[in-house]
RODO-2510 file (C-alpha; in nm, 4 decimals, decimal comma):
residues 427
     n   res          X          Y          Z
     1     m    24,0909     6,4854    -1,2445
     2     n    23,9537     6,4906    -1,6123
     3     k    23,6823     6,2436    -1,8002
     4     d    23,9321     6,1159    -2,0244
     5     h    24,2370     6,0972    -1,7563
     6     t    23,9447     5,8697    -1,5862
     7     n    23,8650     5,6492    -1,9133
     8     t    24,2350     5,6318    -1,9903
     9     i    24,2858     5,4898    -1,6541
    10     r    23,9972     5,1901    -1,6977
    11     n    24,0968     5,1025    -2,0137
    12     r    24,4181     5,0391    -1,8856
    13     l    24,2734     4,8330    -1,5951
    14     l    24,0454     4,6405    -1,8459
    15     i    24,3450     4,5649    -2,0576
    16     s    24,5909     4,4636    -1,7642
    17     f    24,3078     4,2618    -1,5986
    18     i    24,2807     4,0542    -1,9463
    19     v    24,6236     3,9920    -2,0404
    20     a    24,7007     3,9020    -1,6820
    21     w    24,3843     3,7042    -1,6090
    22     i    24,4644     3,4836    -1,8905
    23     a    24,8004     3,4391    -1,8911
    24     y    24,7732     3,3286    -1,5305
    25     a    24,5398     3,1290    -1,6128
    26     l    24,7261     2,9636    -1,9030
    27     t    25,0417     2,8291    -1,6225
    28     y    24,7888     2,6012    -1,4671
    29     f    24,7815     2,4325    -1,8145
    30     l    25,1415     2,3221    -1,7052
    31     r    25,0636     2,2222    -1,3536
    32     k    24,7380     2,0773    -1,3346
    33     p    24,8615     1,7654    -1,6391
    34     l    25,1041     1,6207    -1,3786
    35     g    24,8293     1,4748    -1,1854
    36     i    24,6504     1,3662    -1,4302
    37     i    24,9424     1,1467    -1,6111
    38     k    25,0547     1,0046    -1,2558
    39     t    24,8717     0,6928    -1,3495
    40     d    25,0129     0,6535    -1,7057
    41     l    25,3425     0,7312    -1,5170
    42     e    25,3021     0,4453    -1,2816
    43     h    25,1709     0,1830    -1,5157
    44     e    25,3730     0,2624    -1,8027
    45     l    25,6894     0,4001    -1,6620
    46     h    25,6881     0,1814    -1,3454
    47     f    25,7141     0,4756    -1,1258
    48     s    25,6456     0,3922    -0,7646
    49     k    25,4260     0,6742    -0,5307
    50     f    25,7569     0,7804    -0,3663
    51     q    25,9196     0,8634    -0,7124
    52     l    25,5694     1,0543    -0,8653
    53     g    25,5864     1,2387    -0,5182
    54     l    25,8746     1,3930    -0,6138
    55     f    25,7868     1,4905    -0,9066
    56     d    25,5570     1,7023    -0,6999
    57     t    25,8585     1,8445    -0,5087
    58     a    26,0445     1,9049    -0,8557
    59     l    25,7818     2,1198    -0,9477
    60     l    25,6480     2,3081    -0,6282
    61     l    25,9908     2,3424    -0,4180
    62     p    26,1707     2,5933    -0,6536
    63     y    25,7995     2,7551    -0,7084
    64     a    25,8308     2,8541    -0,3763
    65     l    26,2043     2,9267    -0,2626
    66     i    26,2134     3,1521    -0,5568
    67     q    25,8848     3,3580    -0,4471
    68     t    26,0277     3,3725    -0,0752
    69     f    26,3818     3,4886    -0,1640
    70     f    26,3974     3,6401    -0,4816
    71     g    26,0107     3,7861    -0,4875
    72     s    26,1841     4,1433    -0,5175
    73     l    26,2727     4,0825    -0,8490
    74     g    25,9304     4,2024    -0,9872
    75     d    25,9855     4,5479    -0,7480
    76     k    26,3651     4,5475    -0,9149
    77     y    26,2616     4,4719    -1,2819
    78     g    25,9171     4,5321    -1,3297
    79     a    25,6110     4,3446    -1,3579
    80     r    25,5912     4,3265    -1,6747
    81     r    25,9400     4,1722    -1,7687
    82     t    25,9439     3,9784    -1,4960
    83     f    25,5920     3,8218    -1,5318
    84     g    25,5993     3,7714    -1,9430
    85     y    26,0015     3,5819    -1,9389
    86     g    25,8552     3,3685    -1,6914
    87     l    25,6135     3,2403    -1,8976
    88     i    25,7785     3,2179    -2,2247
    89     g    26,0684     3,0437    -1,9673
    90     s    25,7766     2,7668    -1,8507
    91     g    25,6774     2,7034    -2,1550
    92     i    26,0110     2,6276    -2,3086
    93     a    26,0484     2,4146    -2,0119
    94     m    25,7748     2,2117    -2,0734
    95     i    25,7527     2,2093    -2,4512
    96     t    25,9155     1,8056    -2,4537
    97     f    25,8051     1,7307    -2,1595
    98     g    25,6479     1,3728    -2,3474
    99     w    25,9277     1,3225    -2,5362
   100     w    26,1073     1,1291    -2,2876
   101     s    26,1566     0,8837    -2,0368
   102     d    26,4365     0,8938    -1,8211
   103     y    26,3300     1,0278    -1,4458
   104     r    26,6014     1,2915    -1,3521
   105     l    26,5174     1,4428    -1,7018
   106     f    26,1488     1,4755    -1,5628
   107     l    26,2949     1,6135    -1,2384
   108     l    26,5142     1,8635    -1,4238
   109     l    26,2215     1,9618    -1,6413
   110     l    25,9403     2,0031    -1,3509
   111     f    26,2174     2,2535    -1,1722
   112     f    26,2575     2,4335    -1,4548
   113     n    25,8825     2,4618    -1,5060
   114     g    25,8563     2,5526    -1,1094
   115     a    26,1630     2,8291    -1,0846
   116     f    26,0044     3,0252    -1,4132
   117     q    25,6379     3,0049    -1,2699
   118     s    25,7533     3,1199    -0,9600
   119     l    25,7494     3,5073    -1,0034
   120     c    25,4235     3,4907    -1,2226
   121     w    25,2136     3,5471    -0,9658
   122     a    25,3642     3,8453    -0,7568
   123     t    25,3975     3,9879    -1,0740
   124     a    25,0731     3,9925    -1,2078
   125     g    24,9251     4,0638    -0,8687
   126     k    25,1841     4,3667    -0,8797
   127     g    25,1115     4,5268    -1,2668
   128     l    24,7552     4,4512    -1,2080
   129     g    24,7309     4,6445    -0,8412
   130     a    24,9398     4,9636    -0,9832
   131     w    24,5891     5,0189    -1,1616
   132     v    24,3603     4,9702    -0,8696
   133     t    24,2085     5,1959    -0,6378
   134     d    24,2592     5,1124    -0,2685
   135     i    23,8515     5,1073    -0,2514
   136     q    23,8425     4,8524    -0,5364
   137     r    24,1004     4,5987    -0,4592
   138     n    23,9589     4,3424    -0,2720
   139     s    23,6841     4,3051    -0,5680
   140     v    23,9228     4,3693    -0,8200
   141     f    24,1159     4,1030    -0,7047
   142     g    23,8594     3,8659    -0,5956
   143     l    23,7770     3,8423    -0,9679
   144     f    24,1107     3,8135    -1,0510
   145     g    24,1899     3,5412    -0,8069
   146     t    23,9152     3,3033    -1,0559
   147     c    24,2031     3,2495    -1,3371
   148     p    24,4115     2,9606    -1,1499
   149     f    24,0671     2,7896    -1,0782
   150     a    23,9422     2,8605    -1,4458
   151     g    24,2715     2,7753    -1,5488
   152     g    24,2754     2,4723    -1,3494
   153     i    23,9214     2,3544    -1,5173
   154     i    23,9696     2,4329    -1,8648
   155     g    24,3503     2,2466    -1,8390
   156     t    24,2440     1,9578    -1,6525
   157     a    23,9419     1,9234    -1,9514
   158     l    24,2633     1,9640    -2,2074
   159     a    24,4642     1,7257    -2,0005
   160     v    24,1955     1,4659    -2,0102
   161     y    24,1208     1,4918    -2,3624
   162     i    24,4641     1,4616    -2,4716
   163     q    24,5376     1,1855    -2,2599
   164     g    24,2310     1,0062    -2,4266
   165     k    24,3093     1,1007    -2,8013
   166     d    24,6310     1,0923    -2,7786
   167     g    24,8167     0,9811    -2,4783
   168     w    25,0023     1,1238    -2,2017
   169     r    25,2930     1,2072    -2,3847
   170     l    25,0951     1,5073    -2,6032
   171     v    24,9245     1,6254    -2,2483
   172     h    25,1811     1,9147    -2,2100
   173     f    25,2780     2,0108    -2,5533
   174     q    24,9857     2,2706    -2,6585
   175     p    24,9654     2,4128    -2,2884
   176     s    25,3648     2,5030    -2,3270
   177     i    25,3080     2,6576    -2,6767
   178     y    24,9894     2,8970    -2,5369
   179     c    25,2153     3,0027    -2,2545
   180     i    25,4858     3,1129    -2,4956
   181     i    25,2112     3,3611    -2,7053
   182     a    25,1281     3,4669    -2,3663
   183     g    25,4339     3,5372    -2,2200
   184     f    25,4815     3,7696    -2,5739
   185     a    25,1124     3,9073    -2,5010
   186     v    25,2709     4,0076    -2,1696
   187     l    25,5865     4,2123    -2,2680
   188     i    25,3509     4,3927    -2,5227
   189     f    25,0670     4,4969    -2,3149
   190     f    25,1087     4,4562    -1,9454
   191     r    25,2678     4,7807    -1,8608
   192     e    25,2352     4,9785    -1,5375
   193     p    25,1207     5,3565    -1,4418
   194     s    25,4946     5,4366    -1,3920
   195     e    25,6125     5,3055    -1,7396
   196     l    25,2747     5,5230    -1,8994
   197     n    25,4165     5,8095    -1,6935
   198     m    25,0570     5,8021    -1,5683
   199     v    24,9379     5,8517    -1,1961
   200     v    24,6162     5,6491    -1,0533
   201     p    24,3867     5,8785    -0,8406
   202     g    24,2553     5,6717    -0,5201
   203     k    24,5731     5,4518    -0,4330
   204     e    24,6267     5,5943    -0,0560
   205     s    24,8555     5,3445    -0,0133
   206     a    25,1445     5,4518    -0,2701
   207     s    25,1184     5,8380    -0,1805
   208     k    25,1547     5,9001     0,1836
   209     g    25,5063     5,8326     0,2764
   210     t    25,8836     5,8483     0,1627
   211     d    26,0316     5,5182     0,1122
   212     l    26,0459     5,4540    -0,1888
   213     r    26,3923     5,1978    -0,2434
   214     t    26,3346     4,9617    -0,5115
   215     k    26,4362     4,6630    -0,3213
   216     m    26,3485     4,5201    -0,0014
   217     t    26,5894     4,2253     0,1609
   218     i    26,4188     3,9074     0,2782
   219     m    26,4317     4,0036     0,6516
   220     e    26,3037     4,3449     0,6091
   221     v    26,0062     4,1891     0,4067
   222     y    25,9489     3,9521     0,7106
   223     q    25,9756     4,2234     0,9726
   224     l    25,6590     4,3869     0,8110
   225     p    25,3377     4,3895     1,0053
   226     m    25,1421     4,0840     0,9671
   227     v    25,3380     3,9128     0,7067
   228     k    25,4457     3,6073     0,9492
   229     e    25,0822     3,5323     1,0229
   230     i    24,9482     3,5445     0,6310
   231     a    25,2082     3,3499     0,5695
   232     a    25,1187     3,0500     0,8545
   233     s    24,7549     3,0890     0,7021
   234     i    24,8617     3,0381     0,3149
   235     f    25,0575     2,7401     0,4569
   236     c    24,7167     2,5824     0,5583
   237     l    24,5665     2,6659     0,2984
   238     k    24,8167     2,5512     0,0042
   239     v    24,8755     2,2192     0,1662
   240     v    24,5138     2,1371     0,1449
   241     r    24,4929     2,3046    -0,1703
   242     y    24,7877     2,1201    -0,3485
   243     a    24,7041     1,7744    -0,2092
   244     i    24,3605     1,8164    -0,3581
   245     y    24,5315     1,9355    -0,7036
   246     l    24,7668     1,6176    -0,7127
   247     w    24,6651     1,3738    -0,5534
   248     l    24,2705     1,3668    -0,5955
   249     p    24,2403     1,2116    -0,8897
   250     l    24,4436     0,9052    -0,7724
   251     y    24,2722     0,8656    -0,4833
   252     l    23,9379     0,8747    -0,6707
   253     k    24,0543     0,5870    -0,8848
   254     q    24,1876     0,3986    -0,6159
   255     e    23,9888     0,3874    -0,3399
   256     l    23,6515     0,5389    -0,4560
   257     n    23,6785     0,2980    -0,7881
   258     y    23,6262     0,5899    -1,0239
   259     s    23,7361     0,5547    -1,3759
   260     k    24,0314     0,7368    -1,4819
   261     s    23,8093     1,0007    -1,7043
   262     d    23,5766     1,0436    -1,4380
   263     a    23,8877     1,0531    -1,1451
   264     g    24,0195     1,3468    -1,3260
   265     l    23,7147     1,5795    -1,4568
   266     f    23,5518     1,5518    -1,0641
   267     s    23,8842     1,7520    -0,9464
   268     t    23,7683     2,0158    -1,0803
   269     m    23,4656     2,0330    -0,8673
   270     f    23,7274     2,1953    -0,6118
   271     d    23,8395     2,4705    -0,8972
   272     i    23,4995     2,5263    -1,0000
   273     g    23,4187     2,5987    -0,6072
   274     g    23,6835     2,8566    -0,6393
   275     v    23,5926     3,0318    -0,9147
   276     a    23,2721     3,0543    -0,7433
   277     g    23,4604     3,1423    -0,3599
   278     s    23,6977     3,3772    -0,5442
   279     a    23,4568     3,5882    -0,7235
   280     t    23,2226     3,6736    -0,4492
   281     i    23,4868     3,7375    -0,1977
   282     g    23,4659     4,0678    -0,2384
   283     f    23,0768     4,0823    -0,2187
   284     v    23,1109     3,8358     0,0712
   285     l    23,3732     4,0868     0,2570
   286     k    23,2035     4,3842     0,2169
   287     r    22,8515     4,2395     0,3037
   288     f    22,9593     4,0509     0,6404
   289     f    23,2899     4,1436     0,7518
   290     n    23,2846     4,5370     0,6965
   291     n    23,5959     4,4607     0,4325
   292     e    23,8475     4,3436     0,6360
   293     g    23,9952     4,1504     0,4386
   294     c    24,1885     3,8891     0,7475
   295     l    23,8935     3,8701     0,8992
   296     g    23,6319     3,7329     0,6767
   297     a    23,9372     3,5092     0,5121
   298     g    24,0168     3,3627     0,8854
   299     a    23,6059     3,2222     0,8804
   300     e    23,6025     3,0903     0,5280
   301     t    23,9630     2,8698     0,6556
   302     l    23,7555     2,7373     0,9466
   303     f    23,4555     2,6527     0,7320
   304     s    23,6503     2,4938     0,4400
   305     a    23,8114     2,2822     0,7068
   306     v    23,4884     2,1299     0,8146
   307     t    23,3632     2,0775     0,4528
   308     l    23,6910     1,8589     0,3600
   309     l    23,6684     1,6882     0,6844
   310     l    23,2972     1,6200     0,6063
   311     f    23,4067     1,5094     0,2277
   312     l    23,6922     1,2455     0,3871
   313     a    23,3899     1,1189     0,6691
   314     f    23,0688     1,0952     0,3693
   315     s    23,3087     0,9922     0,0256
   316     q    23,1894     0,6542     0,0357
   317     s    22,7865     0,8205    -0,0178
   318     g    22,8177     0,9234    -0,3792
   319     v    22,9088     1,1573    -0,6437
   320     m    22,6219     1,3820    -0,5150
   321     i    22,7299     1,4338    -0,2093
   322     n    23,0928     1,4256    -0,2682
   323     s    23,0435     1,6699    -0,5442
   324     v    22,8697     1,9143    -0,3679
   325     l    23,1347     1,9140    -0,0355
   326     m    23,4115     1,9670    -0,2794
   327     l    23,2783     2,2454    -0,4400
   328     l    23,1861     2,4251    -0,0966
   329     t    23,5611     2,3418     0,0168
   330     g    23,6937     2,4949    -0,3158
   331     a    23,5019     2,7878    -0,2324
   332     l    23,5812     2,8630     0,0918
   333     n    23,9562     2,7638     0,0581
   334     c    24,0028     2,9495    -0,2677
   335     g    23,7829     3,2758    -0,1312
   336     a    24,0296     3,3172     0,1380
   337     d    24,3293     3,2326    -0,0226
   338     i    24,3004     3,4775    -0,2893
   339     i    24,2895     3,7240    -0,0404
   340     l    24,5291     3,6448     0,1677
   341     c    24,7969     3,5431    -0,1451
   342     s    24,7225     3,9138    -0,3026
   343     s    24,5131     4,2020    -0,1677
   344     v    24,6453     4,1713     0,1746
   345     p    24,9863     4,1459     0,0534
   346     i    24,9895     4,4488    -0,1418
   347     e    24,8177     4,6385     0,0791
   348     i    25,1409     4,5570     0,3238
   349     g    25,3600     4,6149    -0,0057
   350     e    25,2352     4,9072    -0,0695
   351     m    25,1834     5,0621     0,2501
   352     d    25,3730     5,4118     0,3426
   353     g    25,4913     5,4395     0,0202
   354     r    25,7116     5,1112     0,0174
   355     n    25,7746     4,9780    -0,3230
   356     a    25,7593     4,6011    -0,2397
   357     g    25,4684     4,4287    -0,3718
   358     s    25,5906     4,1759    -0,5442
   359     a    25,8352     4,0904    -0,2556
   360     v    25,5709     4,0511     0,0166
   361     i    25,3419     3,8147    -0,2336
   362     g    25,6769     3,6382    -0,3492
   363     f    25,6963     3,5621     0,0642
   364     v    25,3723     3,4676     0,1608
   365     n    25,3074     3,2539    -0,0840
   366     g    25,6625     3,0976    -0,0754
   367     m    25,7084     3,0667     0,2739
   368     y    25,4575     2,7840     0,3141
   369     v    25,7235     2,5188     0,1852
   370     i    25,9935     2,7017     0,3776
   371     n    25,7821     2,6653     0,6839
   372     n    25,7292     2,2750     0,6598
   373     n    26,0719     2,2045     0,4537
   374     h    25,8733     1,9650     0,2241
   375     s    25,4889     2,0508     0,1673
   376     p    25,4601     1,8876    -0,1076
   377     s    25,5728     1,5765     0,0265
   378     f    25,4025     1,6597     0,3229
   379     a    25,0528     1,6807     0,1245
   380     r    25,1285     1,3582    -0,0587
   381     s    25,2505     1,1780     0,2411
   382     l    24,9251     1,2826     0,4243
   383     t    24,6559     1,1402     0,1705
   384     y    24,9009     0,8833     0,0984
   385     k    24,8805     0,8097     0,4456
   386     y    24,5022     0,8185     0,4766
   387     t    24,4556     0,5919     0,2047
   388     v    24,7094     0,3184     0,3493
   389     r    24,5825     0,3605     0,7501
   390     k    24,1981     0,2930     0,5259
   391     r    24,3113     0,0121     0,3743
   392     e    24,4504    -0,1264     0,6800
   393     n    24,1504    -0,0714     0,9168
   394     q    23,9243    -0,2040     0,6206
   395     k    24,1416    -0,4956     0,6152
   396     e    24,1638    -0,5562     0,9963
   397     t    23,7134    -0,5174     1,0085
   398     r    23,7020    -0,7666     0,7893
   399     l    23,9298    -1,0129     0,9668
   400     l    23,8082    -0,9227     1,3213
   401     r    23,4040    -0,9845     1,1654
   402     k    23,5808    -1,3331     1,0145
   403     d    23,7424    -1,4061     1,3754
   404     k    23,3937    -1,3229     1,5540
   405     k    23,2266    -1,5266     1,3040
   406     r    23,4357    -1,8121     1,3731
   407     k    23,4051    -1,7929     1,7126
   408     e    23,0442    -1,7687     1,7412
   409     r    22,9812    -2,1161     1,4931
   410     k    23,3066    -2,2717     1,7451
   411     l    23,0878    -2,1568     2,0551
   412     f    22,7345    -2,3122     1,8902
   413     g    22,8588    -2,6125     1,7736
   414     m    22,9857    -2,6700     2,1372
   415     r    22,6263    -2,5562     2,2836
   416     q    22,4786    -2,8232     2,0649
   417     q    22,7458    -3,0751     2,1392
   418     n    22,6706    -3,0023     2,5830
   419     r    22,2621    -3,0055     2,4689
   420     t    22,3502    -3,3507     2,2976
   421     e    22,5687    -3,4951     2,5979
   422     h    22,3268    -3,3674     2,8172
   423     m    22,0173    -3,4836     2,6747
   424     t    22,2029    -3,8555     2,6463
   425     t    22,2511    -3,8084     2,9877
   426     e    21,8941    -3,7696     3,0526
   427     e    21,8455    -4,0901     2,8876
***
């Protein structure tokens, strides 16, 4: 392979990486604001917590279902077209969100937003993976995996700024325009090697087999090795991740008495940790796990559960401890998530010459909702039940203390009375 061809491959990988990174980061500009404006929707439009929970379902249920059952669209129509039109459709769906006050219309717009965004991750991974060698895969996808968390940080900060300056009704307007522009950029620049009649050296998985079908059915994807296990692992990671995304600001405000802006900004601690964890996962796998993605992801998943339990146990200990524990939770959760959501599924989808990278990514990312039938509501219920039980326990503890003190006073009075009567008898 001559030097000019190698430089061309490297340049195309760099262009695809930058375009995909920015474009997918912008999708979080249309997801994160929902968690930020829930307090406004609750107070101004008088929506109940149950209704706010259905907003999560309206956004994430179509997102997951379409990924699961139609993930192969990226393989059939190409990553560039599917990714680009998904971004444009998502921006159009949310650009008027703040203009309305009708609850059903909000549900409809969020449904379209989730539906259009559903194939963006799978097709971004497929298009980028086409330029990446087998040796580079974990490191490149680890770096690429920083985009959701960086997008979440910037998107949250932008949402908080617009919310404070112009009110919640304009929170989605600017991000929608950015997503539409990014969609056109993807259509122009995000090209695969097959579109340019180029071959990438070092892609063993794409050159071994002869299974060159353009589409796999969902049952064929389901029966591929390790797919079911990866989907179950992602289910656990996603429930935690979306509970934090969609409900942490409200929890911080109502339970820990953070201000509205502080609660919104503190929720980015998880994303900051996610950036660090995703960026370093390639090094961690190579250094400690012999580049075994599944083994490293399993270890990080276990440690993330420990740090999250510590966060719940020490949530009253102050901002510093909360920040450290949430950073660690984000780093561990998101480091594992990015490997199981991109690098490993791409490898499985392209193994033995299969053209199913997008289908496998979509399946394992979407099945976490199917497995639980209602994962956004499940995550909401876990968070809400925890806070309700905590309030009930605190109330019960206060009542028990009052009752104990009342009994002690009564017993003390009875003792004093008995002592007085005894002294009187002796006299």
